BAGUTOR-50218 format. One record per residue (C-alpha): residue in one letter; residue number from 1; y, x, z. Coordinates in pm, 1 decimal. Layout:
<pts>
PT   res     n      north       east         up
PT     A   NUM          Y          X          Z
...
</pts>
This chain:
<pts>
PT   res     n      north       east         up
PT     M     1    14661.9    -6718.6    -4304.4
PT     A     2    14899.3    -7011.1    -4286.6
PT     H     3    14742.2    -7317.2    -4100.9
PT     S     4    14716.7    -7663.3    -4279.7
PT     T     5    14934.2    -7945.2    -4197.6
PT     T     6    14736.8    -8219.4    -4016.2
PT     C     7    14749.0    -8557.5    -4126.2
PT     R     8    14948.5    -8683.3    -3804.7
PT     L     9    15211.5    -8416.2    -3863.8
PT     R    10    15247.2    -8493.8    -4231.7
PT     F    11    15290.2    -8863.2    -4138.8
PT     Q    12    15582.3    -8771.7    -3905.6
PT     I    13    15742.1    -8559.3    -4145.7
PT     H    14    15713.3    -8841.3    -4425.2
PT     Q    15    15868.9    -9071.3    -4159.2
PT     L    16    16167.4    -8841.6    -4062.1
PT     D    17    16244.3    -8720.7    -4414.7
PT     G    18    16431.5    -9047.9    -4492.5
PT     Q    19    16605.7    -9077.5    -4159.2
PT     D    20    16907.9    -8913.5    -4005.4
PT     R    21    16808.7    -8705.9    -3723.1
PT     P    22    17074.7    -8780.6    -3442.1
PT     Q    23    17127.8    -8501.4    -3166.0
PT     P    24    17092.7    -8583.9    -2789.7
PT     A    25    17406.4    -8607.8    -2617.7
PT     F    26    17422.0    -8508.5    -2264.0
PT     G    27    17740.1    -8697.7    -2169.7
PT     L    28    17858.1    -8415.7    -1926.4
PT     D    29    18192.1    -8324.6    -2096.1
PT     G    30    18330.1    -8030.6    -1922.3
PT     I    31    18021.3    -7907.1    -1754.3
PT     L    32    17713.3    -7922.3    -1993.4
PT     T    33    17762.4    -8024.3    -2349.9
PT     A    34    17510.5    -8007.7    -2660.8
PT     E    35    17751.0    -7770.9    -2800.6
PT     T    36    17708.9    -7525.8    -2502.8
PT     V    37    17348.1    -7574.9    -2502.3
PT     Q    38    17331.5    -7503.5    -2881.8
PT     S    39    17526.5    -7182.3    -2863.0
PT     F    40    17277.6    -7054.1    -2580.1
PT     L    41    16996.0    -7151.9    -2796.3
PT     K    42    17128.6    -6988.2    -3103.5
PT     E    43    17208.5    -6665.4    -2883.4
PT     A    44    16865.8    -6669.9    -2765.2
PT     G    45    16718.4    -6699.9    -3118.7
PT     V    46    16536.0    -7025.0    -3043.2
PT     R    47    16444.5    -7168.1    -3385.2
PT     W    48    16133.8    -7357.2    -3489.4
PT     K    49    16027.6    -7627.6    -3733.2
PT     Q    50    16268.2    -7912.1    -3742.1
PT     I    51    16020.9    -8203.5    -3715.5
PT     L    52    16052.6    -8408.5    -3394.6
PT     Y    53    16099.1    -8203.9    -3086.5
PT     T    54    16392.9    -7980.2    -3197.3
PT     P    55    16504.7    -7708.5    -2942.2
PT     L    56    16795.1    -7916.4    -2841.8
PT     L    57    16593.0    -8245.3    -2795.1
PT     T    58    16327.2    -8033.0    -2612.8
PT     F    59    16595.1    -7881.8    -2372.0
PT     W    60    16745.7    -8224.0    -2313.6
PT     S    61    16420.4    -8409.9    -2236.5
PT     F    62    16315.4    -8117.1    -1997.7
PT     F    63    16643.7    -8119.4    -1832.6
PT     W    64    16635.1    -8494.4    -1748.8
PT     Q    65    16284.1    -8470.6    -1671.0
PT     M    66    16334.3    -8240.4    -1373.3
PT     L    67    16622.4    -8475.0    -1241.1
PT     S    68    16401.8    -8774.2    -1255.6
PT     R    69    16203.6    -8922.9     -984.3
PT     D    70    15885.9    -8940.0    -1225.9
PT     K    71    15871.3    -8588.8    -1350.4
PT     S    72    15552.7    -8654.2    -1577.7
PT     C    73    15560.7    -8550.6    -1921.2
PT     R    74    15454.2    -8894.6    -2041.2
PT     A    75    15757.1    -9032.7    -1874.4
PT     A    76    15962.5    -8750.6    -2056.9
PT     V    77    15796.9    -8876.4    -2376.2
PT     K    78    15886.2    -9249.0    -2306.4
PT     R    79    16245.5    -9151.0    -2249.9
PT     I    80    16259.4    -8967.2    -2599.7
PT     T    81    16088.4    -9290.6    -2764.5
PT     A    82    16357.1    -9503.6    -2608.3
PT     W    83    16629.0    -9277.7    -2717.8
PT     K    84    16481.6    -9268.3    -3065.5
PT     A    85    16472.0    -9646.9    -3068.5
PT     G    86    16829.4    -9671.0    -2965.2
PT     H    87    16920.1    -9478.6    -3289.2
PT     G    88    16704.3    -9698.1    -3507.0
PT     A    89    16419.8    -9449.2    -3524.5
PT     T    90    16036.6    -9437.8    -3420.7
PT     V    91    15800.2    -9185.8    -3291.9
PT     A    92    15477.8    -9215.1    -3472.7
PT     D    93    15273.8    -9048.9    -3189.9
PT     E    94    15349.2    -9057.1    -2813.2
PT     D    95    15094.9    -8803.9    -2726.7
PT     T    96    15239.9    -8552.4    -2456.8
PT     G    97    15077.6    -8250.9    -2620.6
PT     A    98    15360.7    -8176.8    -2876.4
PT     Y    99    15609.2    -8222.7    -2615.3
PT     C   100    15455.3    -7982.6    -2387.5
PT     K   101    15398.0    -7713.2    -2678.5
PT     A   102    15759.7    -7751.4    -2752.3
PT     R   103    15877.7    -7712.7    -2394.8
PT     A   104    15664.3    -7391.1    -2358.5
PT     R   105    15850.1    -7249.6    -2636.2
PT     L   106    16183.3    -7241.7    -2465.9
PT     P   107    16230.9    -6894.1    -2345.0
PT     E   108    16232.8    -6843.4    -1980.1
PT     S   109    16525.3    -6581.6    -2004.5
PT     L   110    16741.1    -6874.1    -2156.1
PT     L   111    16690.5    -7117.3    -1880.5
PT     Q   112    16760.7    -6851.4    -1625.1
PT     R   113    17070.8    -6732.6    -1790.6
PT     M   114    17199.2    -7081.8    -1828.2
PT     M   115    17149.9    -7157.3    -1466.3
PT     R   116    17333.8    -6853.2    -1366.8
PT     W   117    17610.9    -6907.1    -1619.2
PT     L   118    17677.9    -7254.6    -1472.5
PT     G   119    17681.5    -7153.3    -1129.6
PT     K   120    17898.9    -6833.1    -1168.2
PT     T   121    18161.4    -7077.3    -1379.0
PT     V   122    18176.8    -7321.7    -1087.0
PT     H   123    18197.5    -7052.3     -827.3
PT     A   124    18508.4    -6882.9    -1014.4
PT     D   125    18678.1    -7217.9    -1066.7
PT     A   126    18660.3    -7291.0     -699.7
PT     P   127    19033.2    -7316.7     -556.6
PT     P   128    19140.9    -7021.4     -325.5
PT     Q   129    19180.8    -7289.5      -37.9
PT     W   130    18826.6    -7333.7      -27.0
PT     R   131    18753.0    -6981.2       57.3
PT     W   132    18708.3    -6844.8      423.3
PT     C   133    18994.0    -6625.7      548.5
PT     G   134    19062.8    -6563.4      189.4
PT     R   135    18734.5    -6428.6      114.5
PT     R   136    18444.3    -6544.4     -124.0
PT     V   137    18132.8    -6585.6       83.5
PT     K   138    17786.7    -6609.4      -59.7
PT     V   139    17494.2    -6730.6      150.2
PT     V   140    17130.8    -6615.4      135.1
PT     D   141    16829.0    -6793.2      232.6
PT     G   142    16449.9    -6793.8      151.6
PT     S   143    16176.1    -7050.0      112.2
PT     T   144    15849.9    -7109.6      -48.2
PT     V   145    15704.8    -7340.3     -315.9
PT     S   146    15361.1    -7438.6     -395.7
PT     M   147    15201.0    -7511.0     -733.3
PT     P   148    14872.3    -7651.8     -879.5
PT     D   149    14556.6    -7477.1     -795.7
PT     S   150    14490.3    -7322.8    -1125.9
PT     A   151    14320.2    -7001.3    -1205.4
PT     A   152    14638.2    -6872.5    -1370.4
PT     N   153    14844.4    -6973.9    -1091.9
PT     Q   154    14623.3    -6841.4     -824.0
PT     K   155    14640.0    -6474.7    -1006.9
PT     A   156    15010.7    -6485.3    -1025.1
PT     Y   157    15096.0    -6634.7     -683.5
PT     P   158    14775.7    -6610.2     -464.1
PT     Q   159    14742.4    -6882.9     -184.6
PT     I   160    14770.7    -6771.1      181.9
PT     P   161    14485.5    -6528.8      258.8
PT     G   162    14350.1    -6740.9      577.0
PT     Q   163    14274.1    -7028.7      353.0
PT     K   164    13947.5    -7100.9      202.7
PT     R   165    13920.9    -7060.3     -167.6
PT     G   166    13928.0    -7391.2     -341.6
PT     V   167    14103.8    -7557.8      -59.8
PT     G   168    14452.5    -7397.6      -50.3
PT     F   169    14720.9    -7388.9     -325.9
PT     P   170    14907.8    -7109.0     -486.0
PT     I   171    15242.3    -7038.2     -310.5
PT     A   172    15543.4    -6847.1     -420.3
PT     R   173    15833.6    -6725.2     -216.0
PT     I   174    16213.9    -6769.7     -346.1
PT     V   175    16528.5    -6630.1     -230.8
PT     V   176    16856.9    -6817.5     -325.9
PT     V   177    17202.3    -6704.1     -311.2
PT     F   178    17452.9    -6992.2     -269.4
PT     C   179    17826.2    -7024.4     -314.4
PT     L   180    17937.1    -7122.7       49.8
PT     A   181    18238.2    -7321.0      -86.8
PT     T   182    18075.2    -7507.6     -371.4
PT     G   183    17675.3    -7494.1     -298.2
PT     V   184    17604.5    -7389.5     -648.7
PT     V   185    17310.5    -7140.5     -688.2
PT     L   186    17421.8    -6831.5     -800.0
PT     E   187    17121.6    -6601.5     -799.9
PT     T   188    16757.6    -6654.8     -729.1
PT     A   189    16454.1    -6429.0     -707.3
PT     L   190    16086.1    -6530.6     -712.1
PT     G   191    15780.4    -6350.1     -598.0
PT     R   192    15456.3    -6373.9     -436.5
PT     Y   193    15413.9    -6496.1      -71.7
PT     Q   194    15257.9    -6175.5       56.7
PT     G   195    15215.4    -5824.1      -73.5
PT     K   196    15414.5    -5508.8     -128.5
PT     Q   197    15791.8    -5575.9     -169.2
PT     T   198    15744.3    -5962.9     -150.9
PT     G   199    15963.4    -6026.3      169.1
PT     E   200    16279.5    -6187.1      180.8
PT     N   201    16461.4    -5848.0      212.5
PT     A   202    16304.7    -5710.7      -89.9
PT     L   203    16367.4    -5993.8     -305.6
PT     F   204    16729.2    -6004.4     -184.8
PT     R   205    16779.3    -5652.0     -295.7
PT     R   206    16679.9    -5755.9     -658.2
PT     L   207    16989.5    -5963.9     -643.5
PT     W   208    17248.4    -5714.3     -524.9
PT     P   209    17382.2    -5610.5     -870.5
PT     E   210    17500.1    -5954.7     -927.0
PT     L   211    17694.9    -5965.7     -610.6
PT     E   212    18064.2    -5844.5     -634.9
PT     P   213    18287.8    -5609.8     -432.2
PT     G   214    18493.0    -5800.5     -191.2
PT     D   215    18211.7    -6067.5     -129.7
PT     V   216    18097.9    -6154.7      218.2
PT     A   217    17726.5    -6194.6      246.4
PT     L   218    17615.5    -6444.0      496.6
PT     G   219    17270.0    -6479.8      632.1
PT     D   220    17019.8    -6516.2      929.5
PT     R   221    16870.3    -6246.7     1135.7
PT     Y   222    16595.2    -6181.9      887.9
PT     Y   223    16854.8    -5982.9      655.4
PT     G   224    17051.6    -5776.6      927.8
PT     S   225    16878.1    -5443.3      910.2
PT     Y   226    17061.7    -5119.0      913.3
PT     F   227    16959.7    -5013.6      558.6
PT     D   228    17059.0    -5357.5      405.6
PT     I   229    17413.6    -5367.1      597.2
PT     A   230    17489.4    -5015.8      495.3
PT     M   231    17379.4    -5031.2      138.1
PT     L   232    17575.5    -5359.4       93.1
PT     K   233    17885.6    -5183.7      249.7
PT     Q   234    17851.2    -4913.3      -16.8
PT     R   235    17889.2    -5178.8     -277.1
PT     G   236    18205.2    -5306.9     -124.7
PT     I   237    18025.7    -5620.8       37.9
PT     D   238    18073.1    -5716.7      389.6
PT     S   239    17819.7    -5873.5      598.1
PT     V   240    17780.4    -6153.5      866.3
PT     F   241    17422.1    -6166.2      994.9
PT     R   242    17262.5    -6282.3     1304.2
PT     L   243    17131.6    -5990.6     1510.0
PT     H   244    16775.6    -5906.8     1494.0
PT     Q   245    16573.8    -6006.7     1770.8
PT     R   246    16416.0    -5668.9     1810.3
PT     R   247    16757.3    -5478.7     1830.8
PT     G   248    16904.7    -5471.6     2179.3
PT     C   249    17262.1    -5573.8     2253.2
PT     D   250    17458.0    -5419.5     2551.7
PT     F   251    17828.9    -5539.4     2584.1
PT     R   252    17905.9    -5281.7     2850.8
PT     R   253    17913.4    -5023.1     2575.8
PT     G   254    18117.8    -4974.5     2278.7
PT     R   255    18506.6    -5044.2     2210.6
PT     R   256    18594.5    -5355.5     2335.5
PT     L   257    18775.0    -5623.4     2112.6
PT     G   258    18767.7    -5904.2     2341.3
PT     Q   259    18537.5    -6119.7     2566.1
PT     E   260    18155.9    -6042.3     2420.6
PT     D   261    18329.4    -5894.8     2122.0
PT     Q   262    18294.4    -5522.2     2074.6
PT     V   263    18264.2    -5258.3     1808.3
PT     V   264    17937.2    -5044.4     1851.5
PT     S   265    17798.4    -4744.5     1661.8
PT     W   266    17447.0    -4779.9     1523.9
PT     S   267    17236.7    -4475.5     1438.9
PT     R   268    17021.7    -4457.9     1124.5
PT     P   269    16650.0    -4527.9     1173.7
PT     G   270    16378.8    -4325.9     1006.9
PT     R   271    16308.4    -4355.4      633.3
PT     P   272    16097.2    -4677.0      555.7
PT     A   273    15807.5    -4651.3      316.8
PT     W   274    15981.7    -4865.3       51.5
PT     M   275    16296.0    -4629.1       33.9
PT     D   276    16309.8    -4288.8     -173.9
PT     E   277    16455.5    -3980.8      -22.9
PT     T   278    16749.4    -3964.1     -223.9
PT     T   279    16860.0    -4299.1     -119.8
PT     Y   280    16804.9    -4249.8      231.4
PT     R   281    17007.8    -3936.1      234.3
PT     S   282    17290.6    -4120.1       71.6
PT     I   283    17323.6    -4370.7      372.7
PT     P   284    17547.2    -4237.0      651.0
PT     E   285    17374.1    -4135.7      977.8
PT     T   286    17583.5    -4373.6     1202.5
PT     M   287    17762.2    -4683.3     1124.4
PT     E   288    18028.8    -4884.8     1313.7
PT     L   289    17949.3    -5252.0     1337.9
PT     R   290    18096.0    -5538.3     1527.2
PT     Q   291    17876.3    -5751.7     1767.6
PT     T   292    17985.5    -6103.0     1900.0
PT     R   293    17816.8    -6331.2     2140.1
PT     L   294    17840.8    -6681.0     2081.2
PT     H   295    17763.5    -6969.3     2318.8
PT     V   296    17649.5    -7292.8     2170.9
PT     G   297    17739.7    -7585.7     2405.0
PT     R   298    17643.3    -7894.0     2189.4
PT     L   299    17373.8    -8107.6     2339.0
PT     G   300    17057.7    -8106.2     2146.2
PT     F   301    17102.0    -7772.6     1979.7
PT     R   302    16786.0    -7562.3     2005.0
PT     T   303    16961.1    -7224.1     2021.0
PT     R   304    17203.9    -7173.6     2322.6
PT     V   305    17319.3    -6811.7     2274.6
PT     L   306    17331.1    -6595.6     1965.3
PT     V   307    17466.1    -6245.7     1858.3
PT     I   308    17650.4    -6210.5     1532.5
PT     V   309    17659.3    -5843.9     1363.7
PT     T   310    17924.8    -5796.0     1103.1
PT     T   311    18106.4    -5521.9      903.2
PT     L   312    18444.0    -5718.6      954.0
PT     L   313    18590.2    -5498.8     1236.8
PT     D   314    18958.4    -5619.5     1229.7
PT     C   315    18967.6    -5887.3     1508.2
PT     E   316    19321.7    -5985.4     1410.9
PT     I   317    19223.7    -6104.1     1062.4
PT     Y   318    18877.5    -6208.5     1145.5
PT     K   319    18886.7    -6369.6     1498.9
PT     K   320    18575.7    -6457.6     1700.5
PT     S   321    18634.1    -6816.6     1648.1
PT     D   322    18636.8    -6753.5     1267.9
PT     L   323    18311.1    -6569.1     1284.4
PT     A   324    18155.1    -6859.5     1486.0
PT     S   325    18260.8    -7127.7     1234.3
PT     L   326    18134.7    -6926.0      961.8
PT     Y   327    17796.8    -6858.2     1120.6
PT     R   328    17764.3    -7221.5     1183.3
PT     R   329    17841.0    -7303.6      811.7
PT     R   330    17529.4    -7093.8      725.4
PT     W   331    17330.1    -7411.5      783.3
PT     H   332    17451.7    -7514.4      467.0
PT     A   333    17213.3    -7288.3      298.6
PT     E   334    16908.3    -7484.3      480.9
PT     L   335    17051.8    -7802.6      352.2
PT     D   336    17104.1    -7679.8       -5.1
PT     L   337    16726.7    -7579.3        8.6
PT     R   338    16638.6    -7917.1      135.3
PT     S   339    16819.2    -8091.5     -148.9
PT     I   340    16650.5    -7853.2     -407.8
PT     K   341    16284.1    -7896.7     -267.8
PT     A   342    16315.3    -8250.6     -108.5
PT     V   343    16566.1    -8452.3     -316.1
PT     L   344    16484.7    -8292.7     -651.6
PT     G   345    16105.1    -8245.0     -577.0
PT     M   346    16074.2    -7859.9     -619.8
PT     D   347    15870.7    -7807.4     -302.2
PT     V   348    15554.8    -7897.1     -508.2
PT     L   349    15564.1    -7795.9     -870.8
PT     R   350    15357.8    -7943.4    -1134.8
PT     C   351    15292.1    -7688.1    -1403.3
PT     K   352    14946.2    -7516.0    -1422.8
PT     T   353    15046.2    -7177.0    -1573.1
PT     P   354    15296.4    -6921.1    -1408.6
PT     E   355    15542.4    -6910.7    -1689.8
PT     M   356    15582.7    -7294.8    -1695.9
PT     V   357    15620.0    -7270.5    -1309.0
PT     R   358    15892.6    -7053.8    -1344.4
PT     K   359    16060.6    -7249.4    -1620.5
PT     E   360    16027.6    -7558.1    -1391.8
PT     I   361    16205.9    -7369.4    -1113.3
PT     W   362    16484.5    -7261.2    -1334.2
PT     M   363    16536.8    -7603.9    -1510.8
PT     T   364    16544.3    -7769.7    -1159.3
PT     L   365    16813.7    -7522.2    -1031.6
PT     M   366    16997.8    -7587.1    -1358.7
PT     G   367    16996.2    -7965.4    -1278.4
PT     Y   368    17115.6    -7893.6     -930.3
PT     N   369    17385.9    -7673.8    -1047.7
PT     V   370    17498.9    -7962.1    -1259.6
PT     I   371    17528.1    -8195.4     -989.3
PT     R   372    17710.8    -7952.8     -765.9
PT     A   373    17938.3    -7906.9    -1070.6
PT     L   374    18019.3    -8282.9    -1072.3
PT     M   375    18062.2    -8281.5     -697.7
PT     V   376    18324.9    -8008.8     -725.9
PT     Q   377    18514.8    -8192.2     -998.4
PT     A   378    18521.6    -8514.8     -790.6
PT     A   379    18640.7    -8296.2     -494.3
PT     K   380    18927.5    -8150.6     -679.8
PT     S   381    19014.3    -8505.5     -837.8
PT     H   382    19010.4    -8675.6     -505.7
PT     N   383    19126.9    -8404.9     -257.7
PT     R   384    18800.4    -8367.2      -79.7
PT     D   385    18602.5    -8078.5       58.0
PT     P   386    18274.7    -8068.3     -173.8
PT     R   387    18065.9    -7968.4      125.0
PT     Q   388    18162.0    -8323.8      272.6
PT     L   389    18000.0    -8507.7      -20.5
PT     S   390    17651.2    -8628.9      -57.3
PT     F   391    17424.9    -8440.4     -280.7
PT     K   392    17179.4    -8716.0     -309.4
PT     G   393    17476.3    -8954.7     -367.7
PT     G   394    17566.3    -8725.3     -651.9
PT     L   395    17219.0    -8736.1     -816.4
PT     Q   396    17207.6    -9122.8     -784.0
PT     T   397    17547.2    -9152.1     -939.7
PT     L   398    17457.8    -8943.1    -1229.8
PT     Q   399    17124.5    -9104.0    -1290.8
PT     A   400    17315.7    -9457.5    -1273.9
PT     F   401    17555.0    -9335.1    -1536.1
PT     R   402    17340.6    -9127.3    -1772.4
PT     E   403    17260.7    -9374.6    -2036.2
PT     K   404    17609.9    -9504.6    -2060.6
PT     L   405    17744.7    -9140.4    -2075.2
PT     Q   406    17518.6    -9058.5    -2347.7
PT     Q   407    17586.7    -9369.6    -2559.9
PT     G   408    17946.2    -9398.2    -2524.7
PT     S   409    18232.7    -9285.5    -2760.6
PT     P   410    18456.0    -9003.3    -2634.9
PT     A   411    18716.1    -9257.6    -2539.6
PT     E   412    18447.4    -9439.4    -2337.5
PT     R   413    18285.2    -9141.0    -2173.8
PT     Q   414    18628.6    -9035.7    -2043.8
PT     L   415    18672.3    -9352.6    -1877.0
PT     L   416    18311.3    -9358.0    -1734.1
PT     R   417    18368.8    -9003.9    -1607.8
PT     T   418    18668.6    -9110.8    -1414.3
PT     I   419    18467.2    -9377.6    -1242.6
PT     L   420    18175.4    -9139.9    -1202.5
PT     L   421    18385.2    -8877.0    -1020.7
PT     R   422    18529.0    -9156.4     -810.5
PT     S   423    18210.7    -9275.0     -710.1
PT     I   424    18067.9    -8953.7     -595.8
PT     A   425    18381.5    -8873.3     -410.5
PT     H   426    18320.0    -9199.5     -220.4
PT     D   427    17972.5    -9090.2     -100.3
PT     A   428    18097.0    -8869.5      181.0
PT     V   429    17871.3    -8736.7      445.6
PT     G   430    17916.0    -8918.3      773.4
PT     N   431    18113.0    -8753.5     1063.7
PT     R   432    17828.3    -8751.6     1321.3
PT     P   433    17932.3    -8515.3     1589.1
PT     D   434    17681.0    -8417.3     1865.4
PT     R   435    17409.4    -8619.6     1661.5
PT     V   436    17051.1    -8535.0     1814.2
PT     E   437    16734.6    -8651.8     1666.2
PT     P   438    16381.0    -8557.1     1776.3
PT     R   439    16186.1    -8334.8     1548.5
PT     A   440    15898.8    -8586.4     1491.9
PT     R   441    15788.1    -8867.2     1260.4
PT     K   442    15720.1    -9215.2     1367.8
PT     R   443    15536.8    -9336.7     1071.2
PT     R   444    15188.3    -9254.6     1079.7
PT     P   445    14990.4    -9085.4      783.9
PT     K   446    14696.2    -9247.4      651.8
PT     P   447    14405.1    -9153.8      844.2
PT     H   448    14192.0    -8961.2      559.2
PT     P   449    14031.9    -8659.9      669.7
PT     L   450    14121.6    -8307.0      539.2
PT     L   451    13953.2    -8160.4      239.0
PT     T   452    13784.8    -7849.4      395.5
PT     K   453    13588.5    -7732.2       86.7
PT     P   454    13655.3    -7701.4     -275.1
PT     R   455    13675.2    -8033.8     -472.9
PT     E   456    13376.8    -7981.2     -693.0
PT     Q   457    13148.1    -7927.4     -360.7
PT     A   458    13301.7    -8218.2     -203.9
PT     K   459    13215.9    -8430.1     -503.4
PT     A   460    12862.2    -8293.0     -557.6
PT     A   461    12798.1    -8378.3     -184.5
PT     L   462    12897.3    -8744.5     -243.4
PT     L   463    12682.3    -8771.7     -544.0
PT     K   464    12394.0    -8627.9     -358.2
PT     A   465    12442.7    -8874.8      -79.9
PT     S   466    12455.6    -9159.5     -290.9
</pts>
């Protein structure tokens, strides 16, 4: 049975019938255009009534919502109202409900696919001189995000077991694969914080089909297990990981390549519970790996000595100094996660259902990749290294130029884009060798006590006391 059209909806249709319906422009020529988004929407079969929140307008608003400091739906609707007013149209009702329903209709797979597409496009277009020893390096790292304490979120992503019910927040684990040269997100896996097959290793294994033969996987010691290294090698992927703290290292044994640089043989451990017997038998019983000990002499660094384990055995092509330089660049993954969580605000999500939480993550990563793509273009145009440009500076520049880029003609956008890229290239990260900062905060938080019971119980206690 068809639902009757409400009075408010009929009024909107009456207002829009006599108006031209302009389509929003992203102003991101060469990176993300309205035509590109339309093609993805059409491919995904996204269609609904052309009233106010069309699929393109909904995507456009959601995209800029995730890149804004104020991520509320009300602010997103206000931006739509201002954009419509600029085209001589009005919005009859600024209630956020219609926008939230339209946003919920965007398929999760569409946002995830677009994020991957943009990341792979930027990664593939990176100049060869940005590679490490002529190799493509993909760095992996994991983190966590929290979300509102709703029943649906708690069921999909439960809070830490040690916390009291009603006091903690749902938490999810994410593992991200970055392009080391450009910083774009290539792949992301999302799972529960605790439980079977929810660790960083398990989530990283989900992403292996998207890695390419000839890649170099770079990560910390969490990923350096025998099975992970062996199975990556079977796929034609080399590894550079820090040696796990539980595995011993004796430089008196093995084939010596140089000072504290050797090739050793590892034996296959017993079959883990997560691996089937067929896969276990396909893994070689022994494996030759290269171990290199690095001494960190910089003052203020917490780590003084570390051991790198890698499948790159040729010491003529991959010198010890090259491996040291590569592993130091692994820290870019930590900085990239900081940019996503702190600068873009993905550390604390806003949506109250698991599906919308995931959409919020994919769209935030989409916005992150757009900024990285602009930084790559700025680096190419001005002969810079994209890793030496400020991500926050790129975000601030894009926000400052956004309205002019969307409203300008093609010729005006071309001029604005030239100035925008020059401005991004100007925001280089300062060269601060041997910088040391204490891991402490000077500004004190407000002296409010912590909430140690569910909010409803705390409110009832206040009412009772009064």
